[in-house]
C-alpha positions as CSV (number, residue, x, y, z in Angstrom):
1,M,123.6,81.2,44.4
2,K,123.5,83.4,47.5
3,A,120.3,81.7,48.8
4,L,121.9,78.2,48.2
5,L,125.1,79.2,50.1
6,Q,123.0,80.0,53.1
7,V,121.6,76.4,53.2
8,F,123.9,74.4,55.4
9,R,123.1,71.0,53.8
10,F,123.9,72.3,50.4
11,R,127.2,73.8,51.7
12,K,128.2,70.3,53.2
13,V,127.5,68.6,49.8
14,A,129.4,71.3,47.9
15,L,132.3,71.0,50.2
16,A,132.4,67.2,49.9
17,V,132.3,67.4,46.1
18,A,135.2,70.0,46.2
19,D,137.2,67.7,48.4
20,C,136.7,64.8,46.0
21,F,138.0,66.9,43.2
22,I,141.0,68.2,45.2
23,V,142.0,64.6,46.2
24,I,141.8,63.4,42.6
25,V,143.7,66.4,41.2
26,A,146.3,66.1,44.0
27,G,146.9,62.4,43.0
28,L,147.4,63.4,39.4
29,I,149.8,66.2,40.3
30,A,151.7,63.9,42.7
31,N,152.1,61.3,39.9
32,F,153.0,63.9,37.3
33,I,155.8,65.2,39.5
34,L,157.2,61.7,40.1
35,T,156.9,60.9,36.4
36,L,159.1,63.9,35.7
37,M,161.6,62.3,38.0
38,Q,161.2,59.0,36.2
39,D,159.5,57.5,39.2
40,G,155.7,57.6,38.5
41,I,153.2,54.7,39.0
42,G,151.2,52.9,36.4
43,R,147.8,54.0,35.1
44,T,145.9,51.1,36.8
45,E,147.6,51.8,40.2
46,M,146.9,55.4,39.7
47,V,143.1,55.0,39.1
48,I,142.7,52.5,42.0
49,S,144.7,54.8,44.3
50,V,142.7,57.9,43.4
51,V,139.3,56.2,43.7
52,I,140.0,54.5,47.0
53,G,141.8,57.6,48.3
54,T,138.8,59.8,47.5
55,V,136.3,57.5,49.3
56,C,138.6,57.0,52.4
57,C,139.4,60.7,52.5
58,I,135.8,61.8,52.5
59,G,135.0,59.2,55.2
60,A,137.8,60.3,57.4
61,L,137.0,64.0,57.0
62,T,133.5,63.2,58.1
63,V,134.7,61.3,61.1
64,F,137.0,64.2,62.2
65,G,134.1,66.7,61.9
66,A,135.3,68.7,58.9
67,Y,131.8,69.0,57.5
68,T,130.1,70.1,60.8
69,K,132.0,73.4,60.9
70,L,130.5,76.7,59.9
71,W,132.6,78.2,57.2
72,R,132.2,81.7,58.5
73,Y,133.9,80.7,61.8
74,F,136.6,78.3,60.6
75,N,139.7,78.7,62.8
76,R,143.0,77.0,63.4
77,K,141.5,74.1,65.3
78,D,139.1,73.4,62.5
79,Y,141.9,73.3,59.9
80,L,143.5,70.6,62.0
81,S,140.5,68.4,61.6
82,C,141.0,68.8,57.8
83,L,144.7,67.9,58.2
84,Y,144.0,64.8,60.3
85,G,141.1,63.7,58.1
86,T,143.0,64.0,54.9
87,A,146.2,62.3,56.3
88,V,144.3,59.4,57.9
89,G,142.0,58.9,54.9
90,L,144.8,58.7,52.4
91,G,146.9,56.6,54.7
92,L,144.1,54.1,55.0
93,A,143.6,54.2,51.2
94,S,147.3,53.4,50.7
95,L,147.0,50.4,53.0
96,F,144.0,49.1,50.9
97,V,145.9,49.6,47.6
98,Y,148.9,47.8,49.1
99,I,146.6,44.8,50.0
100,I,144.9,44.9,46.6
101,R,147.9,45.5,44.3
102,G,150.7,44.2,46.6
103,G,152.6,47.6,46.8
104,I,152.6,51.4,46.3
105,P,155.5,53.7,46.4
106,L,155.8,55.5,49.8
107,R,157.0,58.7,48.1
108,Y,153.8,58.9,46.0
109,V,151.7,58.4,49.2
110,L,153.5,61.1,51.1
111,L,153.3,63.6,48.1
112,H,149.7,62.8,47.5
113,I,148.9,63.5,51.2
114,V,150.9,66.8,51.4
115,I,149.3,68.2,48.2
116,S,145.8,67.1,49.3
117,I,146.2,68.7,52.7
118,I,147.4,72.0,51.1
119,G,144.5,71.9,48.6
120,V,141.8,71.0,51.1
121,C,142.9,73.7,53.6
122,T,143.5,76.4,51.0
123,F,140.1,75.8,49.4
124,R,138.4,76.2,52.8
125,Y,140.3,79.4,53.5
126,L,139.4,80.9,50.1
127,F,135.8,79.6,50.3
128,K,135.4,81.1,53.7
129,S,136.4,84.6,52.4
130,A,134.1,84.2,49.4
131,F,131.3,82.8,51.5
132,I,131.4,85.7,53.9
133,E,131.6,88.2,51.1
134,L,128.6,86.7,49.3
135,T,126.3,86.0,52.2
136,D,127.1,89.4,53.9
137,A,126.6,91.4,50.8
138,G,123.8,93.9,51.5
139,R,123.1,92.3,54.8
140,K,125.5,93.9,57.3
141,S,124.5,97.3,56.4
142,S,120.9,96.6,57.5
143,Q,121.3,94.0,60.2
144,Y,124.8,93.0,61.4
145,K,127.0,95.7,62.9
146,R,130.7,95.4,63.1
147,T,131.2,95.1,66.9
148,M,134.1,95.6,69.2
149,M,134.0,93.5,72.4
150,I,135.5,94.9,75.6
151,G,136.9,92.2,77.8
152,A,138.3,88.8,76.8
153,G,136.9,86.9,79.8
154,Q,134.3,84.1,80.1
155,A,131.4,86.4,79.5
156,C,132.9,87.4,76.1
157,K,133.4,83.8,75.2
158,V,129.8,82.9,76.0
159,L,128.5,85.9,74.2
160,I,130.4,85.3,71.0
161,K,129.2,81.7,71.0
162,E,125.6,82.8,71.5
163,I,126.0,85.4,68.7
164,R,127.1,82.8,66.3
165,N,124.4,80.4,67.2
166,A,121.8,83.2,66.8
167,Q,123.2,84.2,63.4
168,N,123.1,80.7,62.1
169,S,119.7,79.7,63.5
170,P,116.6,79.6,61.4
171,Y,115.7,82.9,63.0
172,A,118.9,84.7,62.1
173,G,116.9,87.3,60.2
174,D,115.4,88.5,63.5
175,K,117.3,91.6,64.4
176,S,116.6,91.1,68.0
177,T,118.8,88.0,68.1
178,A,121.5,88.7,65.6
179,V,122.7,92.3,65.4
180,F,126.3,91.7,66.3
181,D,129.3,90.9,64.0
182,P,132.2,90.4,66.4
183,V,135.3,91.9,64.7
184,C,137.8,92.3,67.5
185,I,138.3,92.1,71.2
186,I,139.9,94.6,73.6
187,D,141.5,93.5,76.8
188,D,144.0,95.2,79.2
189,D,145.8,91.9,79.8
190,R,148.7,92.2,77.3
191,S,149.5,88.5,77.5
192,K,146.2,87.9,75.7
193,I,146.9,90.2,72.7
194,G,147.2,88.2,69.5
195,K,145.2,85.3,70.7
196,E,141.7,84.5,69.5
197,I,138.3,83.6,70.9
198,D,136.4,81.5,68.4
199,G,138.1,83.3,65.5
200,V,137.8,86.8,66.9
201,Q,141.2,88.3,67.7
202,I,142.3,90.2,70.8
203,V,143.9,93.2,69.3
204,G,144.9,95.7,72.0
205,T,144.1,97.4,75.3
206,T,141.5,100.0,76.3
207,D,143.9,102.8,75.6
208,E,143.8,101.8,71.9
209,I,140.0,101.6,71.5
210,Q,139.8,104.7,69.3
211,K,142.7,103.4,67.1
212,F,141.0,100.0,66.4
213,I,137.6,101.5,65.9
214,E,139.0,103.5,63.0
215,E,141.2,100.6,61.7
216,K,138.5,97.9,61.9
217,E,135.6,100.2,60.9
218,I,133.7,99.4,64.1
219,E,130.0,100.4,64.2
220,Q,129.2,99.5,67.9
221,I,130.8,98.5,71.1
222,V,129.8,95.8,73.7
223,F,131.2,96.1,77.2
224,C,131.2,92.5,78.4
225,I,132.9,92.6,81.8
226,P,130.0,92.1,84.3
227,S,132.3,91.8,87.3
228,C,134.3,94.9,86.5
229,L,135.1,97.2,89.5
230,E,133.1,100.5,89.3
231,D,136.0,102.9,88.9
232,E,137.5,100.8,86.1
233,R,134.0,100.4,84.6
234,K,133.4,104.1,84.6
235,R,136.9,104.8,83.0
236,I,136.3,102.4,80.2
237,L,132.8,103.5,79.5
238,D,134.0,107.1,79.4
239,I,136.4,106.1,76.7
240,C,133.7,104.3,74.8
241,S,131.3,107.2,75.2
242,D,133.9,109.5,73.6
243,T,133.9,107.4,70.4
244,N,130.4,108.6,69.6
245,L,129.4,105.0,68.8
246,P,126.4,103.1,70.3
247,V,127.6,101.2,73.4
248,K,125.9,98.2,74.9
249,V,126.7,96.5,78.2
250,I,126.2,93.3,80.0
251,P,124.6,94.0,83.4
252,F,126.5,93.8,86.7
253,L,127.3,90.2,87.7
254,G,124.7,90.4,90.5
255,N,122.0,91.5,88.1
256,L,122.5,88.8,85.5
257,L,119.6,86.3,85.4
258,F,119.7,82.7,84.5
259,D,116.4,81.1,85.0
260,D,113.5,79.7,82.9
261,A,112.9,83.2,81.4
262,H,116.5,84.2,81.0
263,T,118.5,81.3,79.5
264,S,121.1,83.3,77.6
265,L,123.6,86.1,78.0
266,L,122.9,87.6,74.6
267,G,119.3,88.4,75.6
268,Q,120.5,90.5,78.5
269,V,122.9,92.7,76.6
270,R,121.3,96.2,76.7
271,D,122.0,99.7,75.7
272,I,124.2,101.7,78.0
273,K,122.3,103.6,80.6
274,V,123.2,106.9,82.2
275,E,123.4,105.2,85.6
276,D,126.3,103.1,84.2
277,L,128.3,106.3,84.4
278,L,127.4,107.5,87.9
279,G,130.7,106.4,89.4
280,R,129.5,104.0,92.1
281,D,128.3,100.4,92.5
282,P,124.5,99.8,92.5
283,I,123.2,99.8,96.0
284,T,122.4,96.4,97.5
285,F,120.1,95.6,100.3
286,D,119.3,92.8,102.7
287,N,116.2,91.1,101.1
288,A,115.8,88.8,104.2
289,D,115.2,91.8,106.5
290,I,112.7,93.3,104.1
291,R,110.9,90.0,103.6
292,R,110.5,89.6,107.3
293,F,109.2,93.1,107.6
294,I,106.7,93.1,104.7
295,S,105.5,89.5,104.6
296,G,101.9,89.1,105.8
297,K,101.4,92.8,106.6
298,V,98.8,95.4,105.3
299,C,100.9,98.0,103.5
300,M,99.7,101.4,102.3
301,V,101.5,103.7,99.8
302,T,100.4,107.3,99.4
303,G,101.2,108.7,96.0
304,G,101.2,105.1,94.9
305,G,100.8,106.0,91.3
306,G,103.9,108.2,91.0
307,S,107.3,107.1,89.8
308,I,108.6,106.4,93.3
309,G,105.3,105.2,94.7
310,S,104.5,102.8,91.9
311,E,108.0,101.2,92.2
312,L,107.4,100.9,95.9
313,V,104.2,99.0,95.2
314,R,106.0,96.7,92.7
315,Q,108.7,95.9,95.2
316,I,106.4,95.4,98.1
317,V,104.3,92.9,96.2
318,K,107.4,90.7,95.7
319,Y,107.6,90.2,99.5
320,H,104.0,88.8,99.8
321,P,102.1,91.4,101.9
322,K,98.7,90.5,103.3
323,Q,97.2,93.4,101.4
324,I,98.5,96.5,99.6
325,I,96.6,99.8,99.4
326,I,97.4,102.4,96.7
327,V,96.3,105.9,97.6
328,D,96.7,108.6,94.9
329,I,94.8,111.7,93.8
330,Y,95.7,111.3,90.1
331,E,93.4,108.6,88.8
332,N,95.3,107.8,85.6
333,N,98.5,106.9,87.4
334,A,96.6,104.8,90.0
335,Y,94.7,103.0,87.2
336,E,97.9,102.2,85.3
337,I,99.7,100.6,88.3
338,Q,96.5,98.8,89.3
339,Q,96.1,97.2,85.9
340,E,99.8,96.3,85.7
341,L,99.6,94.4,89.0
342,L,96.3,92.7,88.2
343,M,97.7,91.5,84.9
344,E,100.8,90.1,86.5
345,Y,99.4,88.7,89.8
346,G,95.7,88.3,89.2
347,D,93.7,87.0,92.2
348,E,96.9,86.1,94.0
349,L,97.3,89.7,95.2
350,D,94.9,91.5,97.6
351,L,95.0,94.9,96.0
352,V,93.0,98.0,96.9
353,T,93.3,101.2,94.8
354,L,91.8,104.3,96.2
355,I,91.5,107.9,94.8
356,A,92.0,110.3,97.7
357,S,94.0,113.3,98.7
358,V,96.4,113.4,101.7
359,R,95.1,117.0,102.3
360,D,91.7,115.6,103.2
361,Y,92.0,114.6,106.8
362,Y,88.6,113.0,107.1
363,R,88.9,111.0,103.9
364,M,92.3,109.7,105.0
365,N,90.9,108.9,108.5
366,Q,88.2,106.9,106.8
367,I,90.8,104.9,104.9
368,F,92.8,104.2,108.1
369,Q,89.6,103.1,109.9
370,R,88.5,100.7,107.2
371,Y,91.8,99.0,106.1
372,H,94.0,99.2,109.3
373,P,97.3,99.5,107.5
374,Q,100.3,98.2,109.5
375,I,103.0,100.0,107.4
376,V,102.6,103.3,105.6
377,F,105.0,104.5,102.9
378,H,104.3,108.2,102.4
379,A,105.4,109.1,98.9
380,A,102.6,111.7,98.1
381,A,104.2,115.1,97.4
382,H,104.6,117.9,95.0
383,K,108.3,117.8,94.0
384,H,108.7,120.1,91.0
385,V,110.9,123.0,92.2
386,P,110.0,125.8,89.6
387,L,106.3,125.0,89.7
388,M,106.2,125.2,93.5
389,E,107.9,128.5,93.4
390,V,105.0,129.8,91.4
391,S,102.4,128.1,93.5
392,P,103.9,127.9,97.0
393,M,100.5,127.4,98.7
394,E,100.1,124.0,96.9
395,A,103.5,122.8,98.2
396,I,102.6,123.7,101.7
397,K,99.1,122.2,101.6
398,N,100.1,119.0,99.8
399,N,103.5,118.4,101.3
400,V,103.3,119.9,104.8
401,I,99.7,119.5,105.7
402,G,99.3,116.2,103.8
403,T,102.3,114.8,105.7
404,F,100.9,116.0,109.1
405,N,97.5,114.5,108.3
406,T,98.9,111.1,107.3
407,A,101.5,110.9,110.0
408,T,99.2,111.9,112.9
409,L,96.5,109.5,111.6
410,A,99.2,106.7,111.5
411,Q,100.0,107.4,115.1
412,Y,96.4,107.5,116.2
413,H,95.6,104.2,114.4
414,N,98.7,102.5,115.8
415,V,100.4,101.9,112.5
416,E,103.6,99.9,113.1
417,K,105.9,102.0,110.8
418,F,105.5,105.3,109.0
419,V,108.1,105.9,106.3
420,M,108.4,109.4,104.8
421,I,110.2,109.9,101.6
422,S,112.3,113.1,101.5
423,T,114.9,114.7,99.2
424,D,118.3,116.3,99.3
425,K,116.6,119.5,98.5
426,A,115.4,119.6,102.1
427,V,118.9,120.3,103.2
428,N,119.6,124.0,103.5
429,P,116.7,124.6,101.1
430,T,116.6,127.5,98.7
431,N,113.1,126.9,97.4
432,V,109.6,126.4,98.7
433,M,109.5,122.7,97.6
434,G,112.7,121.9,99.5
435,A,111.6,123.9,102.6
436,S,108.3,122.2,102.6
437,K,110.0,118.8,102.6
438,R,112.3,119.9,105.4
439,C,109.2,120.8,107.3
440,C,107.9,117.3,106.6
441,E,111.1,115.8,108.1
442,M,110.6,118.0,111.2
443,I,107.0,116.8,111.5
444,V,108.2,113.1,111.4
445,Q,111.0,113.8,114.0
446,Y,108.5,115.8,116.2
447,L,106.1,112.8,116.3
448,A,108.9,110.4,116.9
449,Q,110.1,112.4,119.9
450,Q,106.6,112.4,121.5
451,H,106.7,108.7,122.1
452,E,102.9,108.4,121.9
453,G,101.5,105.2,120.6
454,K,103.5,102.4,119.1
455,T,104.2,103.9,115.6
456,E,107.9,104.1,114.6
457,F,108.6,107.1,112.3
458,V,111.4,107.2,109.8
459,T,112.6,109.5,107.1
460,T,114.6,108.5,104.0
461,R,116.6,111.2,102.1
462,F,118.2,110.8,98.7
463,G,119.1,112.8,95.7
464,N,117.6,113.1,92.2
465,V,116.0,110.0,90.8
466,L,116.9,109.0,87.2
467,G,113.9,108.5,85.0
468,S,111.3,109.8,87.5
469,N,108.5,112.2,86.5
470,G,110.1,115.6,86.1
471,S,113.7,114.4,86.1
472,V,116.2,115.7,83.5
473,I,116.7,112.4,81.7
474,P,113.3,112.1,80.1
475,L,113.5,115.8,79.1
476,F,116.9,115.3,77.5
477,K,115.7,112.2,75.7
478,R,112.7,114.0,74.2
479,Q,114.9,116.9,73.1
480,I,117.4,114.7,71.4
481,E,114.8,112.5,69.7
482,Q,113.0,115.6,68.4
483,G,116.2,117.2,67.1
484,K,116.1,120.1,69.5
485,P,118.9,121.6,71.6
486,V,119.4,120.0,75.0
487,T,118.8,122.6,77.7
488,V,120.9,122.8,80.8
489,T,120.4,125.6,83.3
490,H,124.1,126.2,84.2
491,P,127.4,124.7,83.1
492,D,128.5,124.2,86.7
493,I,125.4,122.7,88.2
494,I,125.9,119.4,89.9
495,R,123.6,116.8,91.4
496,Y,123.6,113.5,93.2
497,F,121.7,110.8,91.3
498,M,120.3,107.3,92.0
499,T,118.0,105.0,90.1
500,I,114.3,104.5,91.0
501,P,114.9,100.9,92.1
502,E,117.8,102.1,94.3
503,A,115.7,104.8,95.8
504,V,112.8,102.4,96.6
505,S,115.2,99.8,98.0
506,L,116.5,102.5,100.4
507,V,113.0,103.1,101.5
508,M,112.4,99.4,102.1
509,E,115.6,98.9,103.9
510,A,115.1,101.9,106.1
511,A,111.6,100.7,107.0
512,A,113.0,97.3,107.9
513,I,115.8,98.4,110.2
514,A,114.3,101.7,111.6
515,H,113.5,102.0,115.3
516,G,112.0,105.5,115.1
517,G,113.1,109.1,114.4
518,E,116.0,108.3,112.1
519,I,116.8,110.1,108.9
520,F,118.4,107.6,106.6
521,V,121.0,109.1,104.1
522,L,122.5,107.3,101.2
523,D,126.1,107.6,100.2
524,M,125.5,108.4,96.6
525,G,129.1,108.7,95.5
526,K,130.4,111.6,93.6
527,P,128.0,114.3,92.4
528,V,127.5,114.4,88.6
529,R,127.7,117.5,86.4
530,I,124.4,117.9,84.6
531,V,126.2,119.0,81.5
532,A,128.4,115.9,81.5
533,L,125.2,113.8,81.9
534,A,123.7,115.6,78.8
535,E,126.9,115.0,76.8
536,N,127.0,111.3,77.6
537,L,123.3,110.9,76.8
538,I,123.9,112.5,73.4
539,R,126.8,110.2,72.7
540,M,124.6,107.2,73.6
541,Y,122.4,108.2,70.7
542,G,125.4,108.0,68.4
543,K,125.7,111.8,68.1
544,V,128.4,114.3,68.8
545,P,127.6,116.9,71.5
546,Y,127.7,120.6,70.3
547,R,128.0,119.4,66.7
548,D,125.0,117.1,66.0
549,V,123.1,118.2,69.1
550,K,123.5,121.7,70.7
551,I,123.6,122.2,74.4
552,E,122.1,125.5,75.5
553,F,122.5,127.1,79.0
554,T,119.3,128.7,80.0
555,G,120.2,130.1,83.5
556,L,119.3,128.8,86.9
557,R,115.5,128.4,87.4
558,P,113.6,130.0,90.3
559,G,114.7,128.4,93.6
560,E,117.4,126.3,92.0
561,K,120.7,125.6,93.8
562,I,124.0,125.3,92.0
563,R,124.7,122.1,94.0
564,E,122.7,119.9,96.4
565,E,123.7,118.5,99.8
566,L,122.7,115.3,101.6
567,L,123.4,116.3,105.2
568,M,122.7,119.4,107.3
569,D,125.6,121.0,109.2
570,E,124.0,120.1,112.6
571,E,123.5,116.4,111.6
572,G,126.1,113.8,112.4
573,L,126.5,110.4,110.7
574,Q,126.0,107.0,112.2
575,K,126.9,103.8,110.3
576,T,124.4,101.0,109.6
577,G,124.8,97.4,108.5
578,N,124.8,98.6,104.9
579,K,128.1,100.5,104.3
580,L,126.4,102.9,101.9
581,I,123.5,103.9,104.3
582,F,124.0,106.2,107.2
583,I,121.7,107.7,109.9
584,G,121.6,111.4,110.5
585,R,121.5,112.4,114.1
586,Q,118.1,113.4,115.4
587,I,117.6,117.1,116.0
588,D,115.7,118.2,119.1
589,I,112.5,120.1,118.4
590,D,110.7,122.3,120.8
591,P,107.2,120.7,120.6
592,E,105.1,123.7,121.8
593,Q,106.9,126.2,119.5
594,F,106.9,123.8,116.6
595,I,103.2,123.2,116.8
596,Q,102.4,126.9,117.1
597,D,104.6,127.7,114.1
598,L,103.0,124.8,112.1
599,R,99.5,126.2,113.0
600,E,100.4,129.6,111.7
601,L,101.8,128.1,108.5
602,R,98.6,126.0,108.0
603,D,96.3,128.9,108.6
604,A,98.2,131.2,106.1
605,A,98.1,128.4,103.5
606,A,94.4,127.8,104.0
607,E,93.7,131.5,103.4
608,N,96.1,131.4,100.4
609,D,98.1,134.3,102.0
610,E,101.2,133.6,100.0
611,E,103.4,136.3,101.6
612,T,102.5,135.3,105.2
613,A,102.8,131.5,104.4
614,V,106.3,131.8,102.8
615,A,107.4,134.0,105.7
616,A,106.1,131.4,108.1
617,L,107.9,128.7,106.2
618,H,111.2,130.6,106.5
619,H,110.5,130.9,110.3
620,I,109.8,127.2,110.8
621,V,112.7,126.2,108.7
622,P,115.6,128.5,109.8
623,T,118.0,127.0,107.2
624,F,115.6,128.2,104.3
625,V,117.6,130.9,102.4
626,T,117.2,132.5,99.1
627,P,118.9,130.8,96.1
628,E,120.9,133.9,95.3
629,E,122.4,133.9,98.8
630,F,123.2,130.2,98.7
631,N,124.6,130.2,95.1
632,S,126.8,133.3,95.7
633,K,128.5,131.5,98.5
634,N,128.9,128.1,96.7
635,M,129.6,129.1,93.1
636,A,133.3,129.5,93.8
637,T,133.5,126.0,95.4
638,V,132.0,124.2,92.5
639,S,134.7,122.5,90.5
């Protein structure tokens, strides 16, 4: 029976047979009532009326579309088609009986119509309930989830329509297309409360989300307001996150895709990501500027296999460079991005993948001589703070010496632009990694101030990158998935965050608009507490922080700051065409003293003299202080 109910053709036939029975019984009831009042019609007129009435009624119901509706989603408008079909059908039948028999009592016709309408509509209502109960038995628990929709706008309407189409398609058993069962809608426009969208009622406002989750036994939430302002988006997603239910979102309006590969909204609904809670809009950039800058150029990316470098390569390729050169010392990463690009672009892309270290001056010079890059993106660096505290020589050799090698070679070979990727840890550094990156910034500014050759040097500085190698998010995910406690170093630690695509877009935009010597700084909004990030991620897994998943505080790691900064005290800010990108003022560097200090640092690192090298790093970067000194001053200011 359950299998038959799920066949639409069988349901149409069953419904038509039921309507025939209802019309016949309604005629008998109508005549019986009139007979009790001594006003019934004869048996012959009765038979003719019922037969013609049944045929005409089924025909009219078909014309009005009563058999094209899906029972699960019958709503008020669909019941009207039954009312009109029944009334018109029996009205026509009465006209035919009048022509054949010469007359039929009007009171019988009206009573027959009223009883038939009540019967047809009541049967549909009862059958809808029974149908849902039968067809959903044992299915929702494994496939469909009772879903609350946030936002009663156009996106919600389109999404519900697509959900229904997916559920009733031949592929409805595919969980990837039909995992939603819309139960209710939440919207802050109180004038909409009580109304319906395709049979799904708008029940309340966002302040009542928890109430209706309990009342409607909701299993998941879909946030479907792609144009929502960021502050409001964050407020609502915070409420949703507190429910401990899985939350899915429709991407920002500007990120929605409608092309040959993305024809529906349902396919773009995704799990909520941590970046949805960062408290700012996604950063946007001028693609036209970047296209003019990259198109037809030979571009080289050092560290091209890393998380930032590989994303740089992916985005550069979209702007049709003449050639792209990946340089990386780690062959596995280089191989992976190489194969990814060859699979996607094939022979259309002139791709060169080279295994080389930026420490090796002569190898890098060989690469510059052979390929003549016009634009160099320098992403190669050691970035892991605690590891570099243990092995400071490696940070100095790879970051400082590697940057000096690559940058001076770029200048010597007349590269058009050299773009160095820095970090907020370079600002008032408390660790060797941050100090080494500050030294890299000084190298780039030193070369820019020499005005030798035609190379324009630029630095981009941003905060932590979500999802990059070594970031907290992959670690938190592994800990949650393995059932282990999530480890956070300190309850008050805060960081600035951005996504990998945003970080790379900043680099591209900086390269396009730079004139030499600038440090580009991104307005990354409000800093985020790491513990809040961990709590939200746990909730996204449908678990309760501290109850289902413990959060343990392990203490600040070697060299770790309680909070990061994006700008040094001596740097001012200058606006750019992008309201979220600023330029830090150039700092004058004494060229003779700087080169002498740099030489001492290089020599100490080459001899693996850790004590002398770290002291030299403190000397060359005067803002380099111990973490204890920095944290003691800033602990009280963290709120």
